[in-house]
C-alpha positions as CSV (number, residue, x, y, z in Angstrom):
1,M,8.4,-0.8,4.9
2,R,7.2,-2.8,7.6
3,E,7.8,-0.1,10.2
4,S,7.6,3.0,8.1
5,N,3.5,1.5,8.0
6,F,3.2,0.5,11.1
7,W,3.8,4.0,12.1
8,M,1.4,5.5,10.2
9,K,-1.4,3.2,11.2
10,V,-0.4,4.4,14.9
11,L,-1.0,8.1,13.3
12,S,-3.7,7.5,12.1
13,G,-5.8,5.7,14.9
14,V,-4.3,8.8,17.2
15,N,-4.5,11.6,14.8
16,E,-8.3,13.7,14.7
17,D,-7.6,15.9,11.7
18,N,-9.5,15.3,8.8
19,L,-6.9,16.3,6.0
20,L,-4.4,14.5,7.6
21,K,-6.2,11.5,8.9
22,N,-6.3,11.1,4.5
23,E,-2.8,12.2,4.0
24,I,-1.6,9.1,6.2
25,E,-4.3,6.9,4.5
26,K,-2.3,7.3,1.4
27,L,0.4,7.1,2.9
28,I,-0.4,3.5,4.2
29,I,-1.7,2.3,1.0
30,E,1.6,3.8,-0.5
31,S,3.8,2.0,1.8
32,E,1.7,-1.4,1.0
33,E,2.0,-0.6,-2.5
34,L,6.0,-1.2,-1.7
35,K,6.3,-3.3,0.5
36,K,4.6,-5.6,-2.3
37,I,6.8,-4.5,-5.0
38,L,9.7,-5.2,-3.1
39,G,8.6,-8.3,-1.8
40,S,8.4,-9.4,-5.3
41,I,11.0,-8.4,-6.5
42,V,12.6,-10.4,-3.2
43,S,11.4,-13.4,-4.4
44,K,12.5,-13.3,-7.8
45,L,16.6,-13.2,-6.7
46,D,15.6,-16.6,-5.2
């Protein structure tokens, strides 16, 4: 998840197309949400 988030932020920084920028921002938010969900699951297993 961290790697996906990192590369999405890189793409967002170099991309100049506004339509793609919006889609990339949505994917960044989704990636952050998934990271939080999986982190919560892992912390409950400990």
